[in-house]
VEXDOMAR-67479 format. One record per atom (N, C-alpha, C, O): x negated, y, z negated. Coordinates in steps of 0.02 Angstrom, whole numbers, padded with zeros to 5 digits, always signed. Layout:
residues N
XYZ/...
This chain:
residues 318
-00060-00060+00012/-00010-00007+00001/-00041+00052-00002/-00080+00064-00048/-00026+00105+00058/-00052+00164+00048/-00040+00214+00013/+00017+00226-00005/-00106+00265-00011/-00087+00319-00081/-00016+00364-00086/+00007+00391-00136/+00010+00364-00021/+00068+00384-00002/+00127+00341-00058/+00172+00371-00087/+00118+00283-00061/+00154+00255-00069/+00167+00232-00157/+00220+00218-00186/+00097+00237-00183/+00087+00203-00253/+00083+00249-00325/+00066+00231-00381/+00105+00312-00302/+00123+00349-00357/+00062+00382-00403/+00064+00409-00458/+00003+00368-00354/-00054+00403-00364/-00073+00464-00370/-00043+00502-00333/-00133+00499-00421/-00125+00559-00434/-00195+00574-00416/-00244+00542-00436/-00197+00634-00369/-00270+00659-00382/-00290+00707-00421/-00247+00751-00418/-00341+00725-00463/-00340+00780-00491/-00411+00820-00458/-00465+00791-00463/-00409+00863-00438/-00465+00900-00415/-00503+00946-00445/-00482+01003-00438/-00538+00942-00467/-00584+00988-00520/-00613+00936-00584/-00574+00904-00620/-00693+00933-00592/-00709+00877-00620/-00741+00923-00687/-00798+00907-00703/-00712+00972-00723/-00730+01005-00781/-00692+00978-00830/-00671+00921-00824/-00681+01008-00875/-00637+00971-00959/-00596+00993-00934/-00552+00950-00941/-00570+01045-00899/-00476+01052-00891/-00470+00985-00836/-00421+00949-00845/-00509+00970-00791/-00465+00922-00740/-00495+00871-00782/-00448+00862-00819/-00540+00832-00802/-00546+00773-00859/-00505+00757-00894/-00482+00701-00902/-00486+00823-00928/-00432+00824-00982/-00372+00779-00962/-00348+00728-00987/-00357+00820-00907/-00301+00809-00882/-00279+00736-00852/-00226+00706-00854/-00335+00721-00825/-00337+00660-00788/-00347+00601-00848/-00332+00545-00827/-00363+00602-00900/-00372+00571-00966/-00306+00552-00993/-00282+00497-01007/-00279+00620-00998/-00209+00617-01013/-00137+00569-00968/-00083+00549-00991/-00160+00564-00912/-00117+00560-00852/-00137+00485-00850/-00096+00440-00840/-00216+00472-00861/-00217+00381-00857/-00208+00337-00889/-00206+00278-00873/-00199+00375-00966/-00187+00335-01030/-00111+00336-01040/-00087+00317-01093/-00067+00362-00983/+00005+00369-00983/+00036+00303-00945/+00091+00276-00949/-00035+00287-00900/-00018+00222-00852/-00013+00242-00788/+00008+00202-00745/-00032+00307-00772/-00037+00329-00699/-00094+00338-00674/-00145+00357-00702/-00082+00321-00608/-00153+00271-00583/-00206+00363-00549/-00177+00403-00512/-00249+00371-00562/-00283+00435-00566/-00346+00448-00533/-00395+00425-00562/-00356+00476-00485/-00429+00489-00454/-00445+00547-00465/-00405+00592-00448/-00520+00567-00503/-00530+00629-00510/-00579+00642-00414/-00607+00601-00378/-00570+00713-00407/-00615+00708-00353/-00658+00780-00379/-00626+00813-00420/-00714+00803-00364/-00761+00846-00406/-00810+00863-00342/-00810+00831-00290/-00845+00908-00352/-00880+00946-00311/-00946+00922-00343/-00993+00904-00308/-00947+00923-00397/-01020+00899-00424/-01002+00868-00498/-00951+00884-00528/-01053+00819-00524/-01039+00783-00592/-01016+00839-00644/-01032+00898-00637/-00985+00819-00688/-00970+00865-00744/-01034+00891-00790/-01032+00931-00837/-01081+00864-00769/-01131+00891-00801/-01176+00957-00772/-01224+00987-00796/-01141+00963-00717/-01141+01014-00686/-01102+01067-00653/-01118+01109-00611/-01036+01053-00689/-00990+01106-00687/-01004+01160-00751/-01043+01156-00799/-00949+01219-00728/-00960+01251-00790/-00933+01257-00830/-00913+01314-00841/-00916+01214-00870/-00891+01174-00927/-00957+01155-00947/-00959+01154-01009/-01022+01137-00916/-01051+01096-00948/-01095+01185-00978/-01125+01181-01032/-01095+01231-00955/-01135+01293-00988/-01102+01314-01054/-01135+01337-01101/-01019+01302-01057/-01012+01328-01127/-01022+01321-01196/-01025+01266-01223/-01027+01388-01231/-01071+01366-01313/-01002+01318-01358/-01006+01285-01410/-00940+01330-01313/-00901+01271-01351/-00895+01277-01409/-00920+01236-01448/-00859+01334-01432/-00820+01335-01502/-00772+01343-01506/-00751+01397-01487/-00730+01295-01532/-00656+01301-01531/-00614+01386-01548/-00606+01401-01607/-00595+01430-01499/-00588+01498-01510/-00529+01516-01450/-00548+01497-01395/-00475+01541-01452/-00451+01569-01404/-00469+01619-01380/-00457+01671-01411/-00508+01621-01313/-00538+01690-01308/-00538+01704-01219/-00526+01655-01184/-00548+01755-01193/-00550+01778-01132/-00462+01746-01109/-00461+01732-01049/-00417+01738-01132/-00358+01703-01097/-00308+01733-01105/-00308+01781-01144/-00255+01717-01074/-00202+01743-01085/-00147+01690-01037/-00168+01652-00993/-00069+01699-01058/-00046+01740-01101/-00060+01717-01175/-00041+01659-01186/-00091+01751-01231/-00103+01729-01283/-00073+01692-01329/-00110+01657-01365/+00003+01690-01340/+00052+01660-01375/+00042+01593-01339/+00030+01548-01379/+00045+01573-01272/+00028+01498-01249/-00041+01456-01252/-00052+01396-01249/-00077+01506-01260/-00159+01503-01285/-00148+01460-01345/-00147+01399-01351/-00141+01508-01387/-00143+01490-01448/-00100+01435-01488/-00104+01416-01547/-00046+01413-01423/-00020+01349-01443/-00055+01296-01419/-00072+01245-01449/-00066+01315-01354/-00105+01243-01337/-00181+01220-01366/-00213+01168-01364/-00194+01290-01396/-00285+01283-01440/-00247+01246-01490/-00270+01189-01489/-00197+01250-01537/-00182+01224-01583/-00176+01132-01577/-00198+01090-01616/-00145+01125-01526/-00125+01061-01490/-00202+01017-01491/-00213+00960-01512/-00244+01063-01461/-00308+01027-01449/-00341+01034-01493/-00396+01007-01483/-00332+01078-01583/-00375+01068-01598/-00345+00983-01655/-00384+00949-01688/-00279+00972-01650/-00278+00923-01674/-00314+00849-01642/-00321+00798-01675/-00333+00856-01577/-00367+00822-01547/-00428+00832-01581/-00431+00792-01627/-00460+00856-01578/-00530+00897-01588/-00552+00865-01666/-00603+00838-01685/-00506+00877-01689/-00503+00855-01777/-00532+00776-01781/-00581+00754-01811/-00482+00741-01739/-00496+00667-01729/-00562+00656-01690/-00605+00613-01702/-00562+00694-01649/-00638+00671-01622/-00703+00690-01666/-00763+00681-01656/-00684+00707-01696/-00761+00756-01752/-00765+00695-01800/-00807+00695-01845/-00722+00643-01790/-00742+00599-01857/-00781+00535-01800/-00777+00477-01820/-00813+00546-01739/-00859+00516-01709/-00914+00563-01676/-00915+00563-01614/-00946+00592-01700/-00984+00665-01679/-01040+00640-01634/-01054+00673-01584/-01071+00586-01646/-01116+00565-01607/-01098+00555-01543/-01127+00580-01495/-01030+00501-01540/-01009+00480-01478/-00971+00539-01436/-00986+00553-01378/-00923+00571-01470/-00889+00632-01427/-00903+00698-01435/-00864+00744-01424/-00979+00705-01459/-01002+00783-01448/-00975+00825-01497/-01014+00870-01513/-00906+00825-01534/-00872+00857-01577/-00886+00858-01646/-00888+00804-01676/-00898+00919-01680/-00904+00937-01748/-00872+00978-01764/-00864+01022-01722/-00840+00986-01824/-00830+01030-01861/-00876+01055-01916/-00897+01020-01963/-00892+01138-01902/-00956+01165-01924/-00922+01224-01941/-00872+01242-01909/-00948+01261-01999/-00919+01326-02041/-00966+01395-02010/-01028+01397-02005/-00937+01428-01998/-00958+01505-01976/-00919+01575-01987/-00863+01584-02010/-00952+01609-01970/-00904+01680-01965/-00896+01703-01907/-00942+01705-01866/-00818+01731-01893/-00785+01770-01819/-00808+01829-01836/-00774+01839-01886/-00849+01885-01829/-00852+01945-01847/-00804+02006-01829/-00758+01986-01792/-00801+02059-01841/-00748+02094-01820/-00656+02074-01821/-00607+02102-01796/-00665+02020-01860/-00591+01995-01845/-00549+02004-01921/-00577+01999-01976/-00480+02018-01913/-00447+02018-01979/-00425+01949-02004/-00405+01911-01960/-00425+01928-02062/-00414+01871-02100/-00315+01877-02069/-00289+01824-02051/-00284+01926-02067/-00210+01923-02083/-00191+01903-02018/-00143+01866-02007/-00241+01935-01960/-00221+01917-01886/-00224+01842-01878/-00176+01810-01857/-00276+01820-01893/-00280+01746-01868/-00235+01693-01919/-00200+01654-01886/-00231+01687-01986/-00179+01672-02038/-00108+01685-02004/-00068+01642-02022/-00080+01731-01963/-00022+01716-01926/-00004+01668-01865/+00052+01654-01842/-00073+01645-01842/-00068+01596-01795/-00092+01537-01827/-00060+01485-01816/-00137+01535-01860/-00191+01466-01900/-00174+01456-01953/-00192+01400-01970/-00135+01493-02010/-00119+01468-02067/-00105+01408-02073/-00063+01380-02039/-00149+01374-02130/-00126+01301-02135/-00148+01247-02075/-00133+01187-02076/-00176+01270-02037/-00190+01236-01978/-00277+01216-01969/-00305+01170-01939/-00308+01282-02015/-00391+01266-02018/-00404+01247-02086/-00373+01275-02131/-00457+01192-02101/-00474+01159-02164/-00525+01218-02206/-00551+01216-02262/-00527+01269-02153/-00597+01317-02203/-00558+01386-02180/-00564+01397-02120/-00521+01432-02213/-00528+01493-02152/-00518+01540-02213/-00485+01517-02260/-00541+01600-02217/-00543+01649-02268/-00590+01707-02256/-00622+01702-02204/-00603+01767-02299/-00636+01831-02290/-00697+01797-02299/-00705+01754-02343/-00754+01821-02247/-00832+01814-02255/-00848+01868-02304/-00828+01926-02307/-00885+01839-02338/-00938+01885-02383/-00968+01915-02379/-00996+01899-02327/-01000+01973-02404/-01052+02018-02398/-01127+01985-02379/-01175+02005-02345/-01113+01932-02412/-01185+01898-02412/-01186+01853-02333/-01237+01848-02298/-01111+01820-02314/-01125+01780-02261/-01114+01850-02188/-01129+01840-02129/-01090+01908-02212/-01090+01957-02145/-01107+02025-02171/-01085+02076-02145/-01140+02025-02214/-01164+02104-02211/-01101+02141-02226/-01059+02118-02265/-01096+02189-02201/-01043+02254-02215/-01002+02244-02191/-00952+02265-02219/-00992+02211-02131/-00955+02191-02073/-00886+02168-02094/-00886+02142-02150/-00848+02170-02074/-00768+02126-02089/-00777+02063-02020/-00787+02069-01960/-00770+02008-02064/-00763+01963-02032/-00727+01897-02082/-00715+01893-02142/-00716+01852-02025/-00686+01787-02063/-00720+01734-02050/-00743+01719-01995/-00726+01687-02126/-00759+01625-02122/-00706+01562-02100/-00646+01548-02108/-00743+01543-02081/-00682+01451-02040/-00719+01417-02019/-00771+01438-01992/-00699+01342-02026/-00726+01301-02000/-00699+01258-01946/-00653+01220-01960/-00724+01261-01884/-00687+01252-01815/-00735+01221-01787/-00795+01229-01800/-00701+01166-01726/-00720+01131-01698/-00789+01149-01638/-00773+01170-01583/-00848+01142-01651/-00910+01149-01608/-00907+01087-01563/-00895+01030-01582/-00920+01107-01497/-00912+01041-01450/-00992+01055-01413/-01017+01107-01389/-01021+00981-01420/-01096+00991-01384/-01064+00955-01323/-01044+00897-01322/-01062+01000-01269/-01060+00972-01188/-01084+00925-01147/-01064+00891-01100/-01148+00934-01188/-01191+00895-01143/-01174+00823-01169/-01195+00781-01130/-01143+00795-01223/-01119+00737-01225/-01029+00742-01221/-00993+00693-01216/-01011+00792-01225/-00937+00770-01231/-00897+00754-01160/-00847+00720-01149/-00938+00793-01119/-00913+00796-01043/-00934+00709-01005/-00894+00673-00977/-01000+00696-01015/-00999+00634-01015/-00950+00577-01047/-00939+00528-01010/-00921+00578-01109/-00890+00544-01148/-00807+00562-01095/-00780+00516-01064/-00790+00606-01094/-00733+00608-01074/-00723+00576-01023/-00674+00541-01009/-00786+00591-00981/-00793+00542-00898/-00778+00467-00916/-00749+00429-00878/-00803+00451-00984/-00819+00362-00987/-00749+00346-01026/-00731+00288-01039/-00715+00397-01041/-00644+00375-01084/-00589+00375-01022/-00542+00335-01024/-00599+00428-00963/-00561+00416-00890/-00578+00346-00850/-00539+00324-00808/-00640+00311-00867/-00647+00270-00821/-00614+00196-00870/-00589+00146-00843/-00619+00203-00927/-00596+00139-00977/-00510+00140-00965/-00471+00094-00978/-00495+00199-00940/-00415+00209-00946/-00384+00185-00866/-00326+00181-00845/-00452+00172-00835/-00420+00142-00767/-00429+00187-00718/-00424+00160-00662/-00445+00263-00716/-00463+00307-00689/-00540+00300-00628/-00591+00265-00633/-00524+00341-00585/-00600+00348-00552/-00615+00411-00542/-00573+00453-00558/-00671+00430-00519/-00719+00489-00510/-00740+00496-00450/-00779+00448-00443/-00740+00528-00398/-00771+00536-00341/-00795+00606-00332/-00759+00654-00348/-00865+00613-00303/-00901+00675-00301/-00874+00676-00239/-00891+00633-00199/-00830+00720-00223/-00828+00761-00136/-00820+00822-00159/-00803+00842-00215/-00839+00858-00094/-00810+00944-00092/-00743+00923-00059/-00730+00867-00036/-00709+00968-00060/-00639+00994-00019/-00630+01063-00019/-00639+01104-00064/-00608+01070+00048/-00600+01142+00069/-00525+01157+00080/-00500+01213+00081/-00489+01095+00088/-00421+01101+00081/-00394+01075+00034/-00433+01035+00009/-00329+01076-00003/-00297+01027-00060/-00274+00981-00020/-00274+00923-00040/-00248+00996+00048/-00216+00966+00087/-00244+00884+00102/-00209+00837+00121/-00313+00884+00089/-00374+00838+00099/-00362+00785+00051/-00399+00736+00047/-00288+00797-00002/-00288+00740-00046/-00224+00698-00030/-00165+00712-00021/-00251+00654-00029/-00203+00599-00001/-00161+00573-00041/-00147+00514-00030/-00136+00599-00084/-00110+00586-00132/-00026+00615-00140/-00013+00671-00118/+00018+00579-00167/+00083+00611-00165/+00096+00677-00224/+00140+00720-00225/+00031+00663-00279/+00045+00728-00319/-00019+00739-00326/-00053+00688-00332/-00053+00802-00326/-00098+00821-00325/-00106+00879-00392/-00060+00918-00403/-00169+00879-00434/-00160+00922-00478/-00217+00976-00479/-00269+00955-00506/-00220+01032-00459/-00263+01074-00459/-00278+01097-00505/-00237+01125-00541/-00361+01092-00523/-00399+01100-00581/-00461+01126-00555/-00510+01107-00587/-00473+01171-00499/-00529+01179-00476/-00568+01252-00488/-00617+01280-00463/-00514+01269-00550/-00556+01338-00580/-00557+01401-00537/-00506+01426-00512/-00628+01429-00529/-00632+01486-00495/-00641+01455-00416/-00637+01498-00372/-00650+01406-00400/-00627+01376-00336/-00553+01394-00322/-00537+01411-00265/-00520+01392-00360/-00436+01418-00328/-00426+01484-00294/-00376+01501-00264/-00494+01529-00306/-00463+01597-00250/-00471+01555-00188/-00425+01570-00149/-00508+01510-00164/-00517+01483-00090/-00448+01438-00070/-00404+01445-00028/-00463+01388-00124/-00387+01314-00122/-00329+01340-00114/-00296+01327-00064/-00306+01388-00170/-00257+01409-00183/-00229+01479-00151/-00174+01500-00168/-00269+01511-00106/-00267+01574-00091/-00243+01614-00133/-00195+01649-00119/-00275+01616-00200/-00274+01665-00249/-00315+01710-00272/-00352+01691-00318/-00319+01769-00253/-00372+01807-00260/-00390+01857-00330/-00441+01889-00343/-00305+01844-00377/-00330+01852-00441/-00375+01810-00477/-00385+01823-00536/-00399+01769-00453/-00448+01734-00495/-00520+01749-00484/-00554+01719-00442/-00536+01786-00512/-00595+01789-00532/-00637+01778-00581/-00616+01770-00638/-00724+01776-00561/-00767+01770-00615/-00785+01834-00664/-00779+01894-00654/-00814+01793-00727/-00821+01819-00800/-00897+01791-00818/-00901+01742-00855/-00943+01814-00800/-01009+01801-00810/-01031+01804-00844/-01046+01861-00861/-01059+01738-00892/-01087+01723-00951/-01155+01707-00953/-01168+01664-00910/-01203+01724-00985/-01272+01697-00989/-01302+01684-01055/-01295+01733-01093/-01331+01637-01080/-01348+01597-01118/-01424+01590-01147/-01462+01568-01104/-01445+01600-01189/-01513+01568-01192/-01525+01511-01254/-01509+01516-01313/-01552+01466-01227/-01553+01380-01264/-01609+01407-01306/-01644+01452-01284/-01619+01384-01363/-01694+01400-01409/-01705+01342-01459/-01661+01329-01500/-01739+01321-01456/-01762+01279-01530/-01711+01287-01596/-01689+01344-01590/-01696+01271-01628/-01668+01286-01701/-01714+01307-01740/-01747+01259-01758/-01736+01367-01767/-01777+01361-01839/-01742+01367-01896/-01765+01402-01941/-01676+01333-01903/-01633+01304-01963/-01586+01335-01971/-01566+01343-02028/-01540+01370-01901/-01475+01387-01923/-01418+01338-01917/-01415+01296-01873/-01382+01346-01956/-01351+01266-01981/-01258+01300-01966/-01212+01262-01949/-01250+01377-01977/-01185+01384-01970/-01185+01432-01896/-01239+01458-01884/-01138+01444-01856/-01113+01476-01821/-01098+01547-01836/-01089+01557-01896/-01094+01602-01795/-01099+01664-01798/-01059+01698-01740/-01083+01680-01687/-01024+01725-01735/-01006+01791-01677/-00994+01848-01698/-00967+01852-01753/-01007+01896-01670/-01018+01973-01689/-01004+02016-01621/-01028+02005-01565/-00967+02059-01636/-00942+02098-01570/-00977+02183-01595/-00945+02215-01636/-01027+02206-01573/-01027+02287-01579/-00987+02326-01557/-00947+02312-01513/-00993+02383-01584/-00947+02445-01566/-00943+02446-01491/-00894+02466-01460/-01001+02424-01464/-00994+02453-01387/-00979+02383-01348/-00996+02359-01294/-00954+02372-01384/-00916+02291-01353/-00957+02229-01352/-00932+02173-01353/-01033+02245-01349/-01085+02177-01341/-01071+02120-01382/-01055+02128-01440/-01076+02075-01361/-01076+02011-01417/-01120+01977-01424/-01164+01977-01380/-01126+01937-01475/-01178+01921-01494/-01164+01857-01534/-01129+01865-01584/-01190+01779-01520/-01153+01743-01531/-01226+01658-01550/-01259+01633-01504/-01229+01640-01603/-01261+01592-01627/-01234+01504-01632/-01206+01486-01685/-01240+01471-01597/-01222+01398-01598/-01274+01342-01600/-01321+01324-01565/-01244+01322-01663/-01301+01268-01682/-01271+01195-01655/-01216+01172-01670/-01314+01168-01619/-01297+01111-01581/-01364+01067-01609/-01416+01088-01632/-01338+00990-01596/-01388+00962-01604/-01474+00960-01564/-01484+00937-01508/-01521+00987-01604/-01579+00983-01564/-01610+01056-01532/-01668+01070-01517/-01547+01098-01527/-01563+01168-01492/-01497+01212-01532/-01446+01192-01561/-01522+01279-01519/-01479+01319-01552/-01467+01366-01477/-01512+01378-01437/-01379+01393-01468/-01371+01423-01403/-01359+01496-01424/-01334+01508-01479/-01380+01556-01373/-01397+01597-01411/-01363+01643-01363/-01397+01655-01314/-01289+01681-01364/-01248+01709-01315/-01220+01792-01348/-01218+01811-01406/-01205+01819-01300/-01187+01795-01237/-01171+01865-01202/-01191+01920-01220/-01132+01849-01147/-01110+01934-01092/-01050+01898-01056/-01043+01837-01046/-01010+01951-01040/-00941+01935-01021/-00921+01983-00967/-00866+02011-00960/-00993+01988-00916/-00979+02034-00852/-00924+02022-00796/-00932+01975-00758/-00884+02052-00792/-00823+02058-00745/-00846+02058-00657/-00866+02110-00632/-00840+01994-00613/-00826+02019-00559/-00902+01989-00535/-00920+01987-00476/-00934+01972-00579/-00994+01971-00578/-01024+01900-00558/-01030+01853-00597/-01045+01898-00483/-01051+01816-00450/-01131+01773-00471/-01136+01713-00479/-01185+01823-00477/-01226+01797-00480/-01240+01736-00536/-01212+01742-00590/-01279+01680-00524/-01284+01626-00572/-01377+01619-00598/-01408+01579-00633/-01397+01682-00560/-01462+01667-00595/-01476+01719-00650/-01459+01778-00657/-01512+01677-00687/-01517+01718-00752/-01568+01787-00760/-01626+01791-00740/-01543+01821-00781/-01577+01890-00781/-01614+01893-00847/-01577+01891-00896/-01687+01898-00859/-01726+01910-00895/-01731+01969-00947/-01757+01968-01003/-01698+02022-00912/-01663+02096-00966/-01612+02076-00996/-01604+02095-01054/-01566+02032-00965/-01504+02017-01005/-01543+01973-01056/-01547+01990-01115/-01577+01904-01024/-01594+01859-01098/-01620+01909-01152/-01594+01924-01206/-01680+01934-01122/-01705+01969-01187/-01653+02012-01240/-01659+02013-01301/-01607+02044-01204/-01560+02087-01236/-01528+02038-01294/-01524+02050-01355/-01509+01988-01263/-01474+01927-01323/-01506+01915-01352/-01480+01916-01407/-01578+01893-01357/-01616+01879-01419/-01601+01910-01470/-01571+01893-01521/-01632+01976-01448/-01650+02043-01479/-01549+02056-01533/-01539+02077-01590/-01507+02038-01490/-01454+02043-01512/-01426+01978-01590/-01390+01980-01640/-01464+01935-01561/-01443+01873-01609/-01505+01883-01683/-01494+01874-01743/-01568+01904-01646/-01614+01903-01704/-01585+01961-01762/-01600+01956-01822/-01542+02013-01736/-01533+02066-01778/-01476+02012-01833/-01475+02027-01893/-01451+01977-01819/-01404+01942-01867/-01430+01874-01910/-01411+01853-01965/-01480+01848-01864/-01549+01812-01898/-01602+01800-01880/-01624+01762-01837/-01629+01844-01923/-01710+01867-01896/-01753+01794-01883/-01806+01794-01850/-01732+01748-01905/-01772+01696-01883/-01755+01664-01816/-01786+01614-01798/-01720+01684-01788/-01708+01675-01704/-01777+01719-01665/-01803+01701-01613/-01793+01767-01696/-01821+01806-01667/-01908+01778-01622/-01917+01795-01563/-01962+01737-01660/-01981+01686-01621/-01969+01629-01598/-02017+01597-01577/-01899+01599-01596/-01892+01540-01591/-01911+01522-01515/-01890+01559-01471/-01949+01472-01499/-01956+01449-01419/-01923+01424-01369/-01919+01363-01362/-01898+01461-01333/-01868+01460-01271/-01859+01404-01246/-01910+01380-01221/-01796+01359-01241/-01799+01308-01197/-01775+01303-01126/-01790+01260-01085/-01728+01361-01117/-01690+01368-01063/-01643+01410-01050/-01607+01404-01100/-01611+01460-01007/-01584+01485-00996/-01512+01458-00947/-01522+01422-00899/-01456+01474-00961/-01392+01472-00936/-01352+01527-00900/-01362+01587-00911/-01314+01507-00863/-01265+01568-00828/-01202+01526-00796/-01204+01488-00748/-01152+01541-00831/-01089+01515-00802/-01044+01569-00778/-01047+01630-00783/-01009+01535-00756/-00948+01601-00703/-00877+01579-00737/-00849+01532-00708/-00847+01603-00788/-00784+01575-00833/-00724+01595-00774/-00727+01651-00747/-00675+01550-00758/-00618+01558-00701/-00580+01588-00733/-00539+01556-00765/-00580+01680-00738/-00527+01718-00780/-00471+01739-00724/-00482+01740-00664/-00408+01755-00756/-00358+01749-00732/-00290+01782-00757/-00259+01747-00797/-00253+01864-00736/-00216+01890-00778/-00157+01835-00831/-00118+01853-00875/-00168+01779-00808/-00131+01729-00850/-00138+01649-00819/-00130+01637-00759/-00151+01607-00860/-00146+01539-00836/-00107+01521-00788/-00051+01547-00789/-00121+01471-00732/-00075+01476-00702/-00066+01378-00714/-00104+01330-00710/+00007+01388-00731/+00017+01316-00753/+00076+01299-00721/+00128+01305-00753/+00079+01269-00635/+00153+01281-00628/+00143+01218-00584/+00088+01193-00576/+00214+01187-00547/+00236+01148-00505/+00263+01162-00452/+00317+01192-00449/+00229+01142-00403/+00243+01161-00334/+00274+01109-00285/+00250+01053-00292/+00312+01114-00248/+00345+01055-00197/+00341+01072-00121/+00379+01112-00094/+00294+01038-00089/+00279+01067-00014/+00339+01048+00020/+00387+01020-00008/+00336+01065+00083/+00413+01043+00131/+00398+00978+00135/+00449+00946+00147/+00338+00935+00131/+00340+00868+00152/+00375+00825+00079/+00413+00778+00090/+00363+00841+00017/+00413+00816-00028/+00338+00823-00088/+00346+00823-00149/+00289+00826-00063/+00228+00798-00106/+00230+00838-00149/+00265+00886-00132/+00201+00847-00218/+00188+00892-00272/+00126+00907-00297/+00083+00863-00305/+00115+00977-00313/+00061+00991-00330/+00063+01027-00391/+00117+01052-00408/+00003+01035-00430/+00024+01050-00498/-00043+01108-00506/-00099+01090-00524/-00031+01155-00495/-00068+01197-00510/-00096+01219-00603/-00061+01241-00649/-00175+01200-00603/-00176+01214-00683/-00244+01244-00683/-00291+01205-00679/-00258+01312-00687/-00332+01335-00676/-00316+01412-00717/-00265+01431-00745/-00376+01443-00708/-00382+01508-00741/-00385+01520-00833/-00361+01569-00863/-00417+01468-00860/-00435+01476-00915/-00456+01520-00946/-00439+01539-01002/-00515+01548-00898/-00542+01620-00931/-00604+01578-00982/-00626+01524-00964/-00623+01604-01031/-00674+01579-01071/-00630+01532-01134/-00640+01540-01194/-00609+01512-01123/-00555+01455-01189/-00534+01391-01150/-00484+01361-01169/-00574+01365-01088/-00559+01295-01068/-00554+01237-01110/-00507+01197-01114/-00622+01239-01148/-00627+01184-01201/-00593+01197-01249/-00593+01148-01287/-00556+01248-01272/-00518+01291-01346/-00440+01246-01323/-00405+01216-01364/-00428+01249-01258/-00349+01238-01235/-00357+01170-01208/-00301+01149-01192/-00402+01125-01198/-00414+01088-01124/-00343+01040-01154/-00288+01051-01128/-00351+00993-01204/-00287+00973-01231/-00222+00988-01222/-00181+00961-01185/-00216+01039-01263/-00160+01059-01251/-00130+01073-01187/-00077+01047-01169/-00168+01122-01148/-00140+01120-01074/-00139+01044-01039/-00097+01028-00996/-00183+01008-01058/-00179+00944-01008/-00114+00916-01022/-00082+00897-00973/-00082+00906-01093/-00017+00877-01086/+00034+00900-01046/+00072+00867-01010/+00032+00971-01058/+00093+01001-01007/+00069+00993-00929/+00118+00974-00897/+00020+01000-00894/+00000+00983-00840/+00013+00903-00820/+00023+00889-00761/+00013+00842-00881/+00011+00803-00871/+00102+00777-00841/+00119+00739-00796/+00143+00818-00889/+00209+00802-00904/+00243+00828-00823/+00279+00790-00792/+00225+00899-00795/+00212+00934-00733/+00212+00853-00686/+00260+00821-00667/+00159+00842-00681/+00121+00770-00627/+00173+00724-00636/+00192+00692-00587/+00203+00715-00699/+00238+00659-00706/+00293+00657-00694/+00316+00603-00675/+00319+00691-00696/+00391+00717-00671/+00417+00708-00615/+00477+00713-00604/+00362+00688-00562/+00383+00664-00483/+00415+00613-00481/+00433+00590-00427/
């Protein structure tokens, strides 16, 4: 029986959104193929610092609901950090009001309080225990989970979604949706980070200066990720040495021991931003279905599981 008649679903896009959606579908008994231009280790998701927190995503009300559902999943995965890459780590979210966080996350975070002066100087911040995901571990784990559920992953470039020979296609192409879905509202938000040897930092920090510049430090096994930037409509994926130096300076202002840390790597990723996440079902003239699932900005990891369940429901309703 050919793909038109066997209920197969093709998910286009192999980042965290595509893989999570494919996992949900496969574990619900659907036949799923993932088409990805690059292996998961080379997608934009692989560059993510991957602290759970809804960031640079709209609509925020939906993003928070998706994030809280994803939090439940990550808390379970954190019971096996070595396998899944997910740990629950404490740290401070600077320039954040506790009441604002409690309004949507009270009772859902295991640790949530005001940061003390010792933890965040004179600034106002929130101390919390949040999922911190090591994407170098998590993405391969997601792929293996999909394969165990009977799904497949094919590395192939797609120039038109019509190439997918299945009755249902889920478009998880992120920034690629500018072309594949003819959607110019999807645009890049460039993020650069510096990976250094960890001089002993055990907690994460996110800080935003009055001029809007952000600094973050995310401790992962064997390394420390320093960031970051959020440059709208910047397409370059080449690391900028001046930007890297500024990132290190900002992070060293928060944690002085970082100043002399040996640099291991420079990374750049292009977040797929959109005025609002596109999560909708489209019925084509020939009766085939496309589910569009892209535009998650800087929160793809944060909302992945909540979004994936909604996308899977749209795909499975065909």
